N, C-alpha and C positions, 0 to 999 in steps of 0.2 A: 651278415653281410659281407661277402667277399671284398677284400680291399677297404673295408670301412670299420667294422667293428673289432679294431684292434683294442689293446689295453687303454691308450690315452682316451679314445672315445668313449670305451665302458666307464672309465671312472668319471668323465663328465656326466655321463647319465645317470651313474650311481649317485652322484652327488645332488640330483634333483629328485630321487627316490627310486630310479628302476630297480625293481625287487628281484630280477633274474635276468641275466645276459649270457650270451653264447660268443665263442670266439667265432672268429672268421671261418668259413667252411675250408675244411683241409682234407685233401685227398690221402687216403690211408696209406698209400704207397709212399707218400713225402714224409709222413710221421715216422716210418722206419728209419730215414736217413738222419733225423735229429740235426739238420744243418742249421746254420743261423736264421734263415728266414722261418723255419719251423719252430724254432725256439722263441722267436718274436711273437709268432702267432699264438702260442701257447703260454707266453708269460702270462702271471697273474700277480695280484697282492691280496692282503688279508682284506681290504677294502671292496675286493672285486669278488664277492661271494654272495650267495651261491653262485656257481658257474657251470655252464654248460658247454662241452666240447661238441662241434657238430663236425660230423665227417662224411665223406664221399666215397663211394665205390661200387664195384659191380662184381668183384670175386672175393669169395668167401675165404680163400687162404689168406689172402693178403689182408684182408680185414680182420682175421684172427691175429696175425702177427703185429698188425697196427695197434691193436688192443695191447698186446704185450709190451710194445715200445712206450705206449702212453702211460705205464704204471709208475714212470718216473715223475708224472705231474698229478697234482691234486685238483679234483673237479667233482662235482656232485649230480651230473647227469650227462648222459650220452645220447646226442641228437642224430639220427640218420637222415640224411637230406635225400629224399626223393621228389623234390620239387623244383630243382634249380632249372630255369628253362633256357639257359645260354646255349647256343649252338654248339659250343665248342666243348660242353660237357655232354650233351645229350648225343651228340655223334658218336661218343665212345660207349654209348649205353649205360650213361650214369644219370643221375639227378632224375628230372622227370621222366626220362626215356623208361625207366623202370615201372612206371605207371602203365605201360603198355605190355609189361609181364609181370603182372601180380604176385605170380606163383614163385617167380625167381625172386621177388621182393620178399616174399614172405621167408624164402628159407634163409636169406640174408639175415633179416632181422632175428630169425630164431637162432643164427649163429651168434649174433651179437647177444642176445639175451642170455644165451648159455656161458659167454665167456667174459661178458662185462661184470665188473665189480660195483658197478653203479646202475642206478634205473636206466633203461633205454627208451627212448621216444622216436617217434617218425615224423617228418614234415613231408606233407604231399600236397597235392594240387587237385581241383574238381576232377581232373582228368587230363588225358592227352588233347583232344579237341572237342568241339562242341558235339561232334557225332560220338564220341567215346568218352562220356562223364563216367566215371566208375569209381569215384571217392567213397561212397558208401561200402561197395565190395571190397575195395582196398583196405578201408578202415577195419571192417570185419575181419578180414585176414590178418592184419597187422595184430589186432587185438588177441586173436587165436596163437599168434606166434609168442605170445606173452608180454608184449611191450606196455609201458605204464602210462603211456599218453601219446597224443596225437595233436599235431600242428597243422592247421590245413589253412591252405591260401586259396580264397574262392574263386580264382581264376584258372583257366585251363593253360597248359604249356603254350600252346599256339598263340594265346592272347598275351602271354607274357606279363607286361603291367599296363596293359591297354585295355579299353572296356570298362564293364563295371563287376563289381564283385556279386558273384551269385549267392546270396544269403540262404536260399533255400536249400542248396546242397551242403551248406555248412549245418544247417538245422537237422538234414537227414543223417548226417554223421553222427551228430551229437545225440539223436534220438536211438540210434542204431547200436551203440557200443556203451559199455557202462564205466570205461575208462575215462579220464578227463580230456575234453577237447578244447583246444586253444585256437582262436580265429585270427587269421591275418588277411591283410588287404584293405588299404586306403584307410587304415586307423590314425589319420593325420589331425585330428581334431577331437576335442572332448564329445562334440555333439556325433561325430561319426562313430566314436568308440561306444556311446551309449545306444546308438542305432544298432550296432553290431551284437551287442548284448540282448537288446530287444528282440531283434528279427531272428536270431539264431538259438539263444539258450545257452550260449557257449560258456565254459567255464573260466575263461579268461581271454585276453588278446594280446597280440604281440604288436608293440610299436616299431615299426622298422624305418621305412623311408620317412615317416611322419616325425622322426626325432633329428633328421639332417638339418643342422643349423638351428634346431629348434629343442634343445634338452630340456627346455621349461614345460613342454608338453607332459612329463611326468608329473611335476609339481601341480599343474593345471588339473589332470586327471584325479589325483589325490584329494585336491580341494574340492573338486566337483562331488564325486562319490561320497566324501565326508560330510557334506551336507553345506558346505561354504557357498558354492555356487558362483563364486566370482575368479575370474582369472585374470591375472595382471599380464599385461605384455610387458617384457622388459625394456627398461629404459636403455639410452644409448651407454650409460657407463656401466650397466650390468652386462650387456651384450660385450662391450669391450673387454671387460673383465674376464668374463668367460673365454672370449677368443684367447686371450694372454694365458690363461690357465692352460687351455687345450694345445697352444702352441708348446708351451712350456713342456708340458708332459710328453708331447712328441718329440722335442730334442731330447728329453732324458732317456727316452725308449730307444730312439734309434741313432742318437747323434745328430750333430747340427745339420750336416748337409742333408741326410735324407729325412730327417724330422721335418726341417722347413719345408722340403718338396713335397712329404706326404701331406703337411697342412693345407697346400694351396687348395684342394677341392673343398676342403673344409672352410676355407675363407669364402669361397663362392657361396656356400650354402648358408653361412652365417650373414651374410649381407644382400641376401635375395630380398628383391624389394625397394631397395633405397636408390631413391633418385639421383643419378649423376655418379653411380657406382663404377661405370665400363672404366674410366682411366684407372681407378684404384686396383680393379681386378688385374689389369694389364700389367700394373707396377707390381703387384703382389706376386704373379707367375715370373717376373724379371728377378724378384729379390732372392737372394742365395744365402743371405745370413739372418740369424735371429734377430739381431738388432734392426735391421732393415723393415722386417715385418712388424716388429713391435712398434717401431715408428710409424709405419702405415696404419695399424689398427689406431693409434692416437689420433692421426689425421682424420678417421671417420667422423669424429665429432663436427666437423665442418660441414658434412651432409646432413647430419641429424642432431641438432643442437637444441631442439625444442623441448619442453617440458615433457616428463613421463606421462604417457598416455593414460588415462583414466580406466578403472577397472571394467571390464566387459561382464555382465551378469548373463551366464550362460544356464542359469536355473530356468530362464522363460525362454531362451532360444531352443533349448534342447526337447522341449516337451511338445 
């Protein structure tokens, strides 16, 4: 997730069981420069493994040179993004725009497979729009190019993140190829994830937006599928502890000024749904130091000082 899945965010999700994570989407042209921003995006630690690097591009020569530059970093998977729906990306013929040129996409994937030292995967969408749903055909071409797996978001580019996920097209892709298919889109709860598996037959799921301010979702998913059936909503003290840990990691990674600024959006996600939170968010955005934000997190208990909520039995809700 561009601007979100940096090292501090990934380490928080790892602590709750995320088994695989990806860097932020990086344009192959930027990788070659190896500037400070790129190094921040590619930074990792031993706890942050296995790790996939997600790249973006539409020029074969630049992609090969980008791979050469990536040799400085260790990672286990290379993912090519042909799914990003953002206009500033698609206007340049990158991301989901490549779904309109599947033969070009196949050539690019072939180059990556040829030159990469790690397995290559591709992230796609259902298609460009409702009238050009072609995920099955794109997946078959990608498989023929030699990729090792497919990540598919069950919406079109035009839909973006609106509307509903098309489970049918994900199932069609799964049934068409022999390589692993991992499904994305609306995986924001244990029940939604179970439905994704049931409806599509996918080999795995991506938890993306569903983890924003909610890293506990990984713990909940493990507990459910291991047969526990119970998911525990974090109490105010656990939430505050994780917020402080995330903030601390952000400051360590970026330095105090940028680290605090980068945490502002996460403050919003962590506090979503809290009654009376608006003044706290306003203060959070004005806060410029680590100590100011830490003190603000401590004050959140005045909004939510109730006893921890009881366990919710998802074993009956999800069947």
